[in-house]
Biopython code that builds the backbone (N, CA, C, O; Angstrom):
import numpy as np
from Bio.PDB.StructureBuilder import StructureBuilder

atoms = [
    (1, "MET", "N", (0.801, -1.190, 0.006)),
    (1, "MET", "CA", (-0.001, 0.003, 0.000)),
    (1, "MET", "C", (0.850, 1.262, 0.004)),
    (1, "MET", "O", (0.491, 2.279, -0.590)),
    (2, "ASN", "N", (2.016, 1.169, 0.705)),
    (2, "ASN", "CA", (2.903, 2.304, 0.781)),
    (2, "ASN", "C", (3.504, 2.649, -0.584)),
    (2, "ASN", "O", (3.691, 3.821, -0.910)),
    (3, "ASP", "N", (3.810, 1.595, -1.394)),
    (3, "ASP", "CA", (4.378, 1.849, -2.722)),
    (3, "ASP", "C", (3.363, 2.527, -3.644)),
    (3, "ASP", "O", (3.724, 3.368, -4.468)),
    (4, "VAL", "N", (2.081, 2.150, -3.495)),
    (4, "VAL", "CA", (1.031, 2.781, -4.327)),
    (4, "VAL", "C", (0.905, 4.261, -4.005)),
    (4, "VAL", "O", (0.808, 5.084, -4.915)),
    (5, "LEU", "N", (0.905, 4.616, -2.712)),
    (5, "LEU", "CA", (0.810, 6.031, -2.346)),
    (5, "LEU", "C", (2.029, 6.834, -2.765)),
    (5, "LEU", "O", (1.904, 7.990, -3.168)),
    (6, "THR", "N", (3.201, 6.230, -2.673)),
    (6, "THR", "CA", (4.436, 6.913, -3.080)),
    (6, "THR", "C", (4.410, 7.125, -4.588)),
    (6, "THR", "O", (4.759, 8.208, -5.058)),
    (7, "GLY", "N", (4.014, 6.143, -5.339)),
    (7, "GLY", "CA", (3.935, 6.286, -6.790)),
    (7, "GLY", "C", (2.901, 7.317, -7.196)),
    (7, "GLY", "O", (3.131, 8.101, -8.117)),
    (8, "LEU", "N", (1.751, 7.322, -6.510)),
    (8, "LEU", "CA", (0.723, 8.310, -6.786)),
    (8, "LEU", "C", (1.189, 9.728, -6.464)),
    (8, "LEU", "O", (0.881, 10.659, -7.208)),
    (9, "ALA", "N", (1.934, 9.907, -5.356)),
    (9, "ALA", "CA", (2.450, 11.222, -5.003)),
    (9, "ALA", "C", (3.471, 11.722, -6.039)),
    (9, "ALA", "O", (3.475, 12.894, -6.416)),
    (10, "ARG", "N", (4.336, 10.797, -6.487)),
    (10, "ARG", "CA", (5.310, 11.179, -7.542)),
    (10, "ARG", "C", (4.604, 11.594, -8.817)),
    (10, "ARG", "O", (4.996, 12.562, -9.469)),
    (11, "PHE", "N", (3.546, 10.846, -9.176)),
    (11, "PHE", "CA", (2.813, 11.168, -10.387)),
    (11, "PHE", "C", (2.135, 12.526, -10.268)),
    (11, "PHE", "O", (2.147, 13.306, -11.220)),
    (12, "VAL", "N", (1.544, 12.819, -9.112)),
    (12, "VAL", "CA", (0.862, 14.096, -8.921)),
    (12, "VAL", "C", (1.874, 15.248, -8.978)),
    (12, "VAL", "O", (1.579, 16.291, -9.562)),
    (13, "VAL", "N", (3.069, 15.074, -8.376)),
    (13, "VAL", "CA", (4.076, 16.136, -8.415)),
    (13, "VAL", "C", (4.562, 16.356, -9.840)),
    (13, "VAL", "O", (4.719, 17.501, -10.264)),
    (14, "ARG", "N", (4.802, 15.281, -10.586)),
    (14, "ARG", "CA", (5.217, 15.420, -11.987)),
    (14, "ARG", "C", (4.151, 16.092, -12.825)),
    (14, "ARG", "O", (4.451, 16.942, -13.662)),
    (15, "LEU", "N", (2.896, 15.706, -12.597)),
    (15, "LEU", "CA", (1.807, 16.309, -13.326)),
    (15, "LEU", "C", (1.673, 17.789, -12.993)),
    (15, "LEU", "O", (1.413, 18.606, -13.877)),
    (16, "LEU", "N", (1.847, 18.131, -11.745)),
    (16, "LEU", "CA", (1.770, 19.529, -11.312)),
    (16, "LEU", "C", (2.899, 20.364, -11.941)),
    (16, "LEU", "O", (2.663, 21.485, -12.392)),
    (17, "LEU", "N", (4.119, 19.818, -11.971)),
    (17, "LEU", "CA", (5.250, 20.522, -12.571)),
    (17, "LEU", "C", (5.051, 20.675, -14.077)),
    (17, "LEU", "O", (5.416, 21.701, -14.650)),
    (18, "LEU", "N", (4.480, 19.668, -14.714)),
    (18, "LEU", "CA", (4.201, 19.750, -16.134)),
    (18, "LEU", "C", (3.178, 20.835, -16.429)),
    (18, "LEU", "O", (3.340, 21.593, -17.385)),
    (19, "VAL", "N", (2.146, 20.919, -15.636)),
    (19, "VAL", "CA", (1.103, 21.930, -15.799)),
    (19, "VAL", "C", (1.684, 23.328, -15.598)),
    (19, "VAL", "O", (1.393, 24.238, -16.375)),
    (20, "VAL", "N", (2.503, 23.502, -14.560)),
    (20, "VAL", "CA", (3.121, 24.828, -14.295)),
    (20, "VAL", "C", (4.026, 25.222, -15.435)),
    (20, "VAL", "O", (3.979, 26.371, -15.876)),
    (21, "GLY", "N", (4.867, 24.297, -15.943)),
    (21, "GLY", "CA", (5.733, 24.583, -17.070)),
    (21, "GLY", "C", (4.941, 24.920, -18.325)),
    (21, "GLY", "O", (5.307, 25.829, -19.070)),
    (22, "LEU", "N", (3.865, 24.194, -18.555)),
    (22, "LEU", "CA", (3.041, 24.467, -19.733)),
    (22, "LEU", "C", (2.362, 25.833, -19.626)),
    (22, "LEU", "O", (2.267, 26.567, -20.610)),
    (23, "LEU", "N", (1.899, 26.161, -18.438)),
    (23, "LEU", "CA", (1.279, 27.498, -18.201)),
    (23, "LEU", "C", (2.296, 28.596, -18.415)),
    (23, "LEU", "O", (1.970, 29.612, -19.030)),
    (24, "PHE", "N", (3.515, 28.434, -17.932)),
    (24, "PHE", "CA", (4.554, 29.426, -18.126)),
    (24, "PHE", "C", (4.876, 29.607, -19.620)),
    (24, "PHE", "O", (4.999, 30.731, -20.108)),
    (25, "PHE", "N", (5.011, 28.474, -20.337)),
    (25, "PHE", "CA", (5.303, 28.554, -21.771)),
    (25, "PHE", "C", (4.160, 29.275, -22.514)),
    (25, "PHE", "O", (4.410, 30.118, -23.376)),
    (26, "LEU", "N", (2.935, 28.944, -22.179)),
    (26, "LEU", "CA", (1.791, 29.552, -22.859)),
    (26, "LEU", "C", (1.680, 31.044, -22.547)),
    (26, "LEU", "O", (1.262, 31.824, -23.402)),
    (27, "SER", "N", (2.053, 31.446, -21.327)),
    (27, "SER", "CA", (2.030, 32.877, -21.025)),
    (27, "SER", "C", (3.096, 33.634, -21.778)),
    (27, "SER", "O", (2.853, 34.754, -22.227)),
    (28, "LEU", "N", (4.283, 33.046, -21.931)),
    (28, "LEU", "CA", (5.336, 33.690, -22.738)),
    (28, "LEU", "C", (4.920, 33.754, -24.209)),
    (28, "LEU", "O", (5.155, 34.754, -24.887)),
    (29, "LEU", "N", (4.306, 32.687, -24.689)),
    (29, "LEU", "CA", (3.848, 32.679, -26.066)),
    (29, "LEU", "C", (2.758, 33.740, -26.283)),
    (29, "LEU", "O", (2.758, 34.421, -27.309)),
    (30, "ALA", "N", (1.859, 33.880, -25.354)),
    (30, "ALA", "CA", (0.801, 34.890, -25.477)),
    (30, "ALA", "C", (1.407, 36.296, -25.460)),
    (30, "ALA", "O", (0.976, 37.155, -26.229)),
    (31, "ALA", "N", (2.377, 36.540, -24.617)),
    (31, "ALA", "CA", (3.013, 37.867, -24.584)),
    (31, "ALA", "C", (3.724, 38.176, -25.911)),
    (31, "ALA", "O", (3.658, 39.298, -26.413)),
    (32, "ALA", "N", (4.398, 37.171, -26.466)),
    (32, "ALA", "CA", (5.071, 37.361, -27.762)),
    (32, "ALA", "C", (4.054, 37.585, -28.881)),
    (32, "ALA", "O", (4.292, 38.393, -29.779)),
    (33, "LEU", "N", (2.943, 36.891, -28.835)),
    (33, "LEU", "CA", (1.905, 37.092, -29.852)),
    (33, "LEU", "C", (1.266, 38.467, -29.752)),
    (33, "LEU", "O", (0.977, 39.085, -30.777)),
    (34, "VAL", "N", (1.043, 38.953, -28.551)),
    (34, "VAL", "CA", (0.497, 40.296, -28.364)),
    (34, "VAL", "C", (1.480, 41.333, -28.888)),
    (34, "VAL", "O", (1.076, 42.283, -29.558)),
    (35, "LEU", "N", (2.745, 41.168, -28.596)),
    (35, "LEU", "CA", (3.761, 42.106, -29.087)),
    (35, "LEU", "C", (3.830, 42.072, -30.608)),
    (35, "LEU", "O", (3.955, 43.126, -31.232)),
    (36, "ALA", "N", (3.753, 40.897, -31.221)),
    (36, "ALA", "CA", (3.767, 40.781, -32.671)),
    (36, "ALA", "C", (2.526, 41.407, -33.276)),
    (36, "ALA", "O", (2.600, 42.033, -34.334)),
    (37, "LEU", "N", (1.394, 41.249, -32.624)),
    (37, "LEU", "CA", (0.153, 41.850, -33.103)),
    (37, "LEU", "C", (0.221, 43.361, -33.063)),
    (37, "LEU", "O", (-0.173, 44.037, -34.013)),
    (38, "VAL", "N", (0.727, 43.894, -31.948)),
    (38, "VAL", "CA", (0.852, 45.363, -31.864)),
    (38, "VAL", "C", (1.837, 45.869, -32.928)),
    (38, "VAL", "O", (1.587, 46.898, -33.556)),
    (39, "TRP", "N", (2.929, 45.170, -33.129)),
    (39, "TRP", "CA", (3.891, 45.594, -34.135)),
    (39, "TRP", "C", (3.286, 45.529, -35.548)),
    (39, "TRP", "O", (3.531, 46.415, -36.367)),
    (40, "GLY", "N", (2.506, 44.494, -35.828)),
    (40, "GLY", "CA", (1.850, 44.369, -37.112)),
    (40, "GLY", "C", (0.813, 45.445, -37.354)),
    (40, "GLY", "O", (0.747, 46.013, -38.444)),
    (41, "VAL", "N", (0.006, 45.730, -36.350)),
    (41, "VAL", "CA", (-1.015, 46.769, -36.495)),
    (41, "VAL", "C", (-0.356, 48.117, -36.704)),
    (41, "VAL", "O", (-0.844, 48.934, -37.485)),
    (42, "ARG", "N", (0.742, 48.357, -36.017)),
    (42, "ARG", "CA", (1.494, 49.601, -36.150)),
    (42, "ARG", "C", (2.052, 49.729, -37.576)),
    (42, "ARG", "O", (2.009, 50.804, -38.174)),
    (43, "ALA", "N", (2.574, 48.623, -38.106)),
    (43, "ALA", "CA", (3.129, 48.665, -39.474)),
    (43, "ALA", "C", (2.014, 48.891, -40.516)),
    (43, "ALA", "O", (2.188, 49.656, -41.465)),
    (44, "VAL", "N", (0.890, 48.226, -40.328)),
    (44, "VAL", "CA", (-0.226, 48.397, -41.267)),
    (44, "VAL", "C", (-0.763, 49.831, -41.179)),
    (44, "VAL", "O", (-1.069, 50.430, -42.210)),
    (45, "TRP", "N", (-0.880, 50.376, -40.009)),
    (45, "TRP", "CA", (-1.361, 51.761, -39.847)),
    (45, "TRP", "C", (-0.387, 52.752, -40.502)),
    (45, "TRP", "O", (-0.815, 53.722, -41.128)),
    (46, "ALA", "N", (0.911, 52.508, -40.358)),
    (46, "ALA", "CA", (1.886, 53.385, -41.007)),
    (46, "ALA", "C", (1.767, 53.269, -42.535)),
    (46, "ALA", "O", (1.893, 54.275, -43.233)),
    (47, "ARG", "N", (1.531, 52.082, -43.054)),
    (47, "ARG", "CA", (1.392, 51.947, -44.490)),
    (47, "ARG", "C", (0.117, 52.602, -45.006)),
    (47, "ARG", "O", (0.113, 53.191, -46.087)),
    (48, "ILE", "N", (-0.976, 52.499, -44.228)),
    (48, "ILE", "CA", (-2.242, 53.112, -44.638)),
    (48, "ILE", "C", (-2.118, 54.628, -44.650)),
    (48, "ILE", "O", (-2.579, 55.280, -45.586)),
    (49, "THR", "N", (-1.506, 55.189, -43.627)),
    (49, "THR", "CA", (-1.396, 56.654, -43.537)),
    (49, "THR", "C", (-0.253, 57.196, -44.383)),
    (49, "THR", "O", (-0.149, 58.411, -44.549)),
    (50, "GLY", "N", (0.605, 56.340, -44.922)),
    (50, "GLY", "CA", (1.695, 56.826, -45.784)),
    (50, "GLY", "C", (2.894, 57.309, -45.044)),
    (50, "GLY", "O", (3.767, 57.947, -45.632)),
    (51, "ARG", "N", (2.968, 57.031, -43.790)),
    (51, "ARG", "CA", (4.154, 57.466, -42.980)),
    (51, "ARG", "C", (5.183, 56.349, -42.982)),
    (51, "ARG", "O", (4.843, 55.181, -43.174)),
    (52, "PRO", "N", (6.438, 56.708, -42.769)),
    (52, "PRO", "CA", (7.457, 55.660, -42.681)),
    (52, "PRO", "C", (7.341, 54.903, -41.364)),
    (52, "PRO", "O", (6.937, 55.464, -40.346)),
    (53, "ILE", "N", (7.691, 53.654, -41.396)),
    (53, "ILE", "CA", (7.630, 52.839, -40.203)),
    (53, "ILE", "C", (8.864, 53.092, -39.367)),
    (53, "ILE", "O", (9.977, 52.755, -39.771)),
    (54, "SER", "N", (8.672, 53.677, -38.215)),
    (54, "SER", "CA", (9.820, 53.962, -37.335)),
    (54, "SER", "C", (10.087, 52.772, -36.444)),
    (54, "SER", "O", (9.156, 52.226, -35.852)),
    (55, "PRO", "N", (11.330, 52.356, -36.336)),
    (55, "PRO", "CA", (11.629, 51.162, -35.502)),
    (55, "PRO", "C", (11.522, 51.492, -34.037)),
    (55, "PRO", "O", (11.664, 52.642, -33.620)),
    (56, "TRP", "N", (11.265, 50.447, -33.257)),
    (56, "TRP", "CA", (11.300, 50.600, -31.807)),
    (56, "TRP", "C", (12.730, 50.515, -31.352)),
    (56, "TRP", "O", (13.380, 49.477, -31.471)),
    (57, "THR", "N", (13.204, 51.610, -30.835)),
    (57, "THR", "CA", (14.598, 51.623, -30.360)),
    (57, "THR", "C", (14.661, 52.126, -28.941)),
    (57, "THR", "O", (13.783, 52.846, -28.465)),
    (58, "VAL", "N", (15.724, 51.723, -28.283)),
    (58, "VAL", "CA", (15.988, 52.228, -26.941)),
    (58, "VAL", "C", (16.988, 53.382, -27.106)),
    (58, "VAL", "O", (18.092, 53.199, -27.618)),
    (59, "ARG", "N", (16.582, 54.544, -26.670)),
    (59, "ARG", "CA", (17.427, 55.717, -26.820)),
    (59, "ARG", "C", (18.334, 55.877, -25.618)),
    (59, "ARG", "O", (18.028, 56.632, -24.695)),
    (60, "ILE", "N", (19.441, 55.172, -25.629)),
    (60, "ILE", "CA", (20.403, 55.244, -24.524)),
    (60, "ILE", "C", (21.723, 55.706, -25.106)),
    (60, "ILE", "O", (22.221, 55.140, -26.079)),
    (61, "ASP", "N", (22.273, 56.722, -24.510)),
    (61, "ASP", "CA", (23.582, 57.236, -24.930)),
    (61, "ASP", "C", (24.628, 56.600, -24.039)),
    (61, "ASP", "O", (24.643, 56.881, -22.841)),
    (62, "PRO", "N", (25.510, 55.752, -24.567)),
    (62, "PRO", "CA", (26.504, 55.102, -23.699)),
    (62, "PRO", "C", (27.498, 56.104, -23.098)),
    (62, "PRO", "O", (28.121, 55.830, -22.072)),
    (63, "ARG", "N", (27.636, 57.247, -23.736)),
    (63, "ARG", "CA", (28.551, 58.274, -23.191)),
    (63, "ARG", "C", (28.001, 58.868, -21.909)),
    (63, "ARG", "O", (28.773, 59.331, -21.070)),
    (64, "ALA", "N", (26.685, 58.869, -21.734)),
    (64, "ALA", "CA", (26.087, 59.469, -20.526)),
    (64, "ALA", "C", (26.482, 58.645, -19.328)),
    (64, "ALA", "O", (26.771, 59.225, -18.281)),
    (65, "GLY", "N", (26.513, 57.314, -19.413)),
    (65, "GLY", "CA", (26.920, 56.482, -18.274)),
    (65, "GLY", "C", (28.378, 56.706, -17.930)),
    (65, "GLY", "O", (28.735, 56.797, -16.756)),
    (66, "TRP", "N", (29.227, 56.796, -18.954)),
    (66, "TRP", "CA", (30.634, 57.009, -18.663)),
    (66, "TRP", "C", (30.881, 58.346, -18.030)),
    (66, "TRP", "O", (31.669, 58.442, -17.089)),
    (67, "SER", "N", (30.225, 59.397, -18.519)),
    (67, "SER", "CA", (30.454, 60.725, -17.968)),
    (67, "SER", "C", (29.943, 60.835, -16.529)),
    (67, "SER", "O", (30.536, 61.535, -15.708)),
    (68, "SER", "N", (28.835, 60.138, -16.225)),
    (68, "SER", "CA", (28.368, 60.200, -14.816)),
    (68, "SER", "C", (29.347, 59.485, -13.895)),
    (68, "SER", "O", (29.578, 59.950, -12.779)),
    (69, "VAL", "N", (29.929, 58.372, -14.325)),
    (69, "VAL", "CA", (30.918, 57.690, -13.486)),
    (69, "VAL", "C", (32.177, 58.527, -13.388)),
    (69, "VAL", "O", (32.771, 58.617, -12.313)),
    (70, "TYR", "N", (32.594, 59.134, -14.469)),
    (70, "TYR", "CA", (33.817, 59.951, -14.457)),
    (70, "TYR", "C", (33.656, 61.148, -13.540)),
    (70, "TYR", "O", (34.583, 61.495, -12.808)),
    (71, "ARG", "N", (32.479, 61.794, -13.568)),
    (71, "ARG", "CA", (32.240, 62.966, -12.688)),
    (71, "ARG", "C", (32.168, 62.526, -11.244)),
    (71, "ARG", "O", (32.681, 63.238, -10.381)),
    (72, "SER", "N", (31.557, 61.387, -10.926)),
    (72, "SER", "CA", (31.464, 60.972, -9.553)),
    (72, "SER", "C", (32.827, 60.569, -9.012)),
    (72, "SER", "O", (33.056, 60.682, -7.807)),
    (73, "GLY", "N", (33.750, 60.098, -9.868)),
    (73, "GLY", "CA", (35.080, 59.776, -9.413)),
    (73, "GLY", "C", (35.876, 61.003, -9.014)),
    (73, "GLY", "O", (36.723, 60.939, -8.122)),
    (74, "ALA", "N", (35.606, 62.120, -9.675)),
    (74, "ALA", "CA", (36.310, 63.368, -9.314)),
    (74, "ALA", "C", (35.886, 63.846, -7.924)),
    (74, "ALA", "O", (36.647, 64.540, -7.251)),
    (75, "ARG", "N", (34.712, 63.490, -7.503)),
    (75, "ARG", "CA", (34.244, 63.918, -6.184)),
    (75, "ARG", "C", (35.025, 63.200, -5.085)),
    (75, "ARG", "O", (35.269, 63.768, -4.021)),
    (76, "TRP", "N", (35.414, 61.957, -5.341)),
    (76, "TRP", "CA", (36.093, 61.166, -4.311)),
    (76, "TRP", "C", (37.603, 61.313, -4.305)),
    (76, "TRP", "O", (38.247, 61.051, -3.289)),
    (77, "SER", "N", (38.168, 61.723, -5.412)),
    (77, "SER", "CA", (39.622, 61.863, -5.475)),
    (77, "SER", "C", (40.005, 63.326, -5.219)),
    (77, "SER", "O", (39.299, 64.247, -5.629)),
    (78, "ARG", "N", (41.128, 63.517, -4.537)),
    (78, "ARG", "CA", (41.541, 64.877, -4.225)),
    (78, "ARG", "C", (43.026, 64.953, -4.460)),
    (78, "ARG", "O", (43.735, 63.989, -4.172)),
    (79, "THR", "N", (43.516, 66.035, -4.961)),
    (79, "THR", "CA", (44.928, 66.188, -5.170)),
    (79, "THR", "C", (45.618, 66.446, -3.831)),
    (79, "THR", "O", (44.982, 66.862, -2.862)),
    (80, "GLU", "N", (46.940, 66.190, -3.790)),
    (80, "GLU", "CA", (47.676, 66.301, -2.532)),
    (80, "GLU", "C", (47.747, 67.728, -2.037)),
    (80, "GLU", "O", (47.676, 67.948, -0.828)),
    (81, "GLY", "N", (47.884, 68.720, -2.925)),
    (81, "GLY", "CA", (48.061, 70.101, -2.501)),
    (81, "GLY", "C", (46.777, 70.828, -2.207)),
    (81, "GLY", "O", (46.801, 71.958, -1.720)),
    (82, "ALA", "N", (45.647, 70.195, -2.497)),
    (82, "ALA", "CA", (44.358, 70.918, -2.296)),
    (82, "ALA", "C", (44.021, 70.945, -0.811)),
    (82, "ALA", "O", (44.233, 69.965, -0.097)),
    (83, "SER", "N", (43.510, 72.044, -0.372)),
    (83, "SER", "CA", (43.124, 72.159, 1.025)),
    (83, "SER", "C", (41.704, 71.672, 1.197)),
    (83, "SER", "O", (40.874, 71.880, 0.311)),
    (84, "PRO", "N", (41.401, 71.032, 2.309)),
    (84, "PRO", "CA", (40.035, 70.558, 2.501)),
    (84, "PRO", "C", (39.064, 71.744, 2.654)),
    (84, "PRO", "O", (39.427, 72.814, 3.142)),
    (85, "THR", "N", (37.845, 71.513, 2.226)),
    (85, "THR", "CA", (36.841, 72.551, 2.330)),
    (85, "THR", "C", (36.297, 72.607, 3.753)),
    (85, "THR", "O", (36.251, 71.578, 4.427)),
    (86, "PRO", "N", (35.893, 73.755, 4.217)),
    (86, "PRO", "CA", (35.304, 73.808, 5.555)),
    (86, "PRO", "C", (34.040, 72.997, 5.635)),
    (86, "PRO", "O", (33.351, 72.841, 4.627)),
    (87, "PRO", "N", (33.703, 72.464, 6.820)),
    (87, "PRO", "CA", (32.540, 71.585, 6.933)),
    (87, "PRO", "C", (31.261, 72.268, 6.550)),
    (87, "PRO", "O", (30.378, 71.604, 6.008)),
    (88, "GLU", "N", (31.095, 73.565, 6.794)),
    (88, "GLU", "CA", (29.837, 74.236, 6.433)),
    (88, "GLU", "C", (29.697, 74.420, 4.936)),
    (88, "GLU", "O", (28.584, 74.610, 4.444)),
    (89, "ALA", "N", (30.811, 74.368, 4.186)),
    (89, "ALA", "CA", (30.728, 74.560, 2.728)),
    (89, "ALA", "C", (30.480, 73.219, 1.992)),
    (89, "ALA", "O", (30.127, 73.219, 0.813)),
    (90, "ARG", "N", (30.664, 72.096, 2.680)),
    (90, "ARG", "CA", (30.457, 70.812, 2.031)),
    (90, "ARG", "C", (28.984, 70.527, 1.862)),
    (90, "ARG", "O", (28.184, 70.835, 2.745)),
    (91, "PRO", "N", (28.621, 69.946, 0.743)),
    (91, "PRO", "CA", (27.202, 69.541, 0.592)),
    (91, "PRO", "C", (26.855, 68.344, 1.448)),
    (91, "PRO", "O", (27.735, 67.554, 1.788)),
    (92, "GLN", "N", (25.610, 68.195, 1.799)),
    (92, "GLN", "CA", (25.178, 67.059, 2.642)),
    (92, "GLN", "C", (25.290, 65.799, 1.835)),
    (92, "GLN", "O", (24.927, 65.801, 0.659)),
    (93, "PRO", "N", (25.782, 64.708, 2.415)),
    (93, "PRO", "CA", (25.826, 63.450, 1.667)),
    (93, "PRO", "C", (24.426, 62.919, 1.478)),
    (93, "PRO", "O", (23.493, 63.339, 2.162)),
    (94, "PRO", "N", (24.278, 61.975, 0.529)),
    (94, "PRO", "CA", (22.957, 61.364, 0.324)),
    (94, "PRO", "C", (22.496, 60.615, 1.591)),
    (94, "PRO", "O", (23.301, 60.300, 2.468)),
    (95, "VAL", "N", (21.223, 60.349, 1.662)),
    (95, "VAL", "CA", (20.659, 59.741, 2.855)),
    (95, "VAL", "C", (21.290, 58.385, 3.159)),
    (95, "VAL", "O", (21.520, 58.059, 4.324)),
    (96, "HIS", "N", (21.572, 57.593, 2.127)),
    (96, "HIS", "CA", (22.119, 56.264, 2.368)),
    (96, "HIS", "C", (23.580, 56.294, 2.859)),
    (96, "HIS", "O", (24.092, 55.269, 3.309)),
    (97, "LEU", "N", (24.254, 57.452, 2.779)),
    (97, "LEU", "CA", (25.631, 57.560, 3.244)),
    (97, "LEU", "C", (25.753, 58.252, 4.604)),
    (97, "LEU", "O", (26.841, 58.316, 5.176)),
    (98, "ARG", "N", (24.647, 58.764, 5.112)),
    (98, "ARG", "CA", (24.691, 59.452, 6.403)),
    (98, "ARG", "C", (24.764, 58.440, 7.524)),
    (98, "ARG", "O", (24.295, 57.313, 7.367)),
    (99, "PRO", "N", (25.356, 58.824, 8.676)),
    (99, "PRO", "CA", (25.418, 57.898, 9.807)),
    (99, "PRO", "C", (24.004, 57.601, 10.330)),
    (99, "PRO", "O", (23.112, 58.448, 10.289)),
    (100, "LEU", "N", (23.842, 56.392, 10.812)),
    (100, "LEU", "CA", (22.531, 56.005, 11.375)),
    (100, "LEU", "C", (22.298, 56.747, 12.681)),
    (100, "LEU", "O", (23.245, 57.112, 13.377)),
    (101, "PRO", "N", (21.017, 56.967, 13.012)),
    (101, "PRO", "CA", (20.720, 57.584, 14.299)),
    (101, "PRO", "C", (21.195, 56.728, 15.429)),
    (101, "PRO", "O", (20.961, 55.519, 15.425)),
    (102, "GLY", "N", (21.856, 57.313, 16.401)),
    (102, "GLY", "CA", (22.342, 56.577, 17.542)),
    (102, "GLY", "C", (23.717, 55.967, 17.317)),
    (102, "GLY", "O", (24.211, 55.249, 18.186)),
    (103, "ALA", "N", (24.354, 56.233, 16.169)),
    (103, "ALA", "CA", (25.668, 55.642, 15.898)),
    (103, "ALA", "C", (26.734, 56.247, 16.790)),
    (103, "ALA", "O", (27.758, 55.609, 17.032)),
    (104, "ASP", "N", (26.529, 57.450, 17.282)),
    (104, "ASP", "CA", (27.521, 58.067, 18.157)),
    (104, "ASP", "C", (27.498, 57.482, 19.547)),
    (104, "ASP", "O", (28.410, 57.741, 20.332)),
    (105, "GLU", "N", (26.477, 56.694, 19.882)),
    (105, "GLU", "CA", (26.390, 56.082, 21.202)),
    (105, "GLU", "C", (27.114, 54.737, 21.290)),
    (105, "GLU", "O", (27.256, 54.180, 22.379)),
    (106, "VAL", "N", (27.572, 54.213, 20.150)),
    (106, "VAL", "CA", (28.256, 52.905, 20.136)),
    (106, "VAL", "C", (29.636, 53.060, 20.691)),
    (106, "VAL", "O", (30.372, 53.949, 20.263)),
    (107, "THR", "N", (30.023, 52.213, 21.648)),
    (107, "THR", "CA", (31.311, 52.388, 22.320)),
    (107, "THR", "C", (32.197, 51.150, 22.158)),
    (107, "THR", "O", (33.351, 51.197, 22.585)),
    (108, "ASP", "N", (31.728, 50.049, 21.570)),
    (108, "ASP", "CA", (32.553, 48.849, 21.503)),
    (108, "ASP", "C", (33.322, 48.680, 20.207)),
    (108, "ASP", "O", (33.892, 47.612, 19.985)),
    (109, "VAL", "N", (33.366, 49.694, 19.332)),
    (109, "VAL", "CA", (34.137, 49.611, 18.116)),
    (109, "VAL", "C", (34.993, 50.854, 17.954)),
    (109, "VAL", "O", (34.691, 51.896, 18.537)),
    (110, "GLN", "N", (36.050, 50.759, 17.173)),
    (110, "GLN", "CA", (36.904, 51.895, 16.892)),
    (110, "GLN", "C", (36.514, 52.493, 15.533)),
    (110, "GLN", "O", (36.626, 51.802, 14.520)),
    (111, "PRO", "N", (36.064, 53.743, 15.476)),
    (111, "PRO", "CA", (35.663, 54.324, 14.171)),
    (111, "PRO", "C", (36.908, 54.580, 13.339)),
    (111, "PRO", "O", (37.977, 54.884, 13.870)),
    (112, "ARG", "N", (36.755, 54.452, 12.026)),
    (112, "ARG", "CA", (37.828, 54.798, 11.094)),
    (112, "ARG", "C", (37.228, 55.444, 9.861)),
    (112, "ARG", "O", (36.024, 55.355, 9.618)),
    (113, "GLU", "N", (38.071, 56.087, 9.094)),
    (113, "GLU", "CA", (37.612, 56.783, 7.903)),
    (113, "GLU", "C", (37.181, 55.771, 6.844)),
    (113, "GLU", "O", (37.779, 54.699, 6.751)),
    (114, "PRO", "N", (36.152, 56.085, 6.035)),
    (114, "PRO", "CA", (35.772, 55.158, 4.966)),
    (114, "PRO", "C", (36.894, 55.048, 3.959)),
    (114, "PRO", "O", (37.554, 56.030, 3.619)),
    (115, "GLY", "N", (37.097, 53.822, 3.487)),
    (115, "GLY", "CA", (38.121, 53.587, 2.480)),
    (115, "GLY", "C", (39.487, 53.318, 3.077)),
    (115, "GLY", "O", (40.387, 52.876, 2.364)),
    (116, "GLY", "N", (39.668, 53.569, 4.360)),
    (116, "GLY", "CA", (40.952, 53.300, 5.024)),
    (116, "GLY", "C", (41.052, 51.849, 5.404)),
    (116, "GLY", "O", (40.041, 51.159, 5.531)),
    (117, "SER", "N", (42.286, 51.376, 5.590)),
    (117, "SER", "CA", (42.421, 49.965, 5.963)),
    (117, "SER", "C", (42.930, 49.799, 7.383)),
    (117, "SER", "O", (43.098, 48.673, 7.851)),
]
sb = StructureBuilder()
sb.init_structure("model")
sb.init_model(0)
sb.init_chain("A")
sb.init_seg("    ")
for serial, (resi, resn, name, xyz) in enumerate(atoms, 1):
    if name == "N":
        sb.init_residue(resn, " ", resi, " ")
    sb.init_atom(name, np.array(xyz, "f"), 0.0, 1.0, " ", f" {name:<3s}", serial, name[0])
structure = sb.get_structure()
């Protein structure tokens, strides 16, 4: 009797996994078909109205990412001869870089500067 229940449980689990996989495949297929339908309707509408078919493109400038990283690096590096700015002239750091409330009450660790070893 135990073998029958074990075999039945394995069959039910396999059937359940098959149904979940089939459902996932069908949902991906439906999404692709909807996208193809929208693209086709758009192409037909452009042909009817006489306008050129403009492609779907992602407008990302790769230079923008590089320049943002390059500018943020200048903020963290300082030349040897430059004098530090007074604390009141420094901009406030972002919220995720500010000390947590109550951090000054911790006494069991030695504080050190960020980036130091």
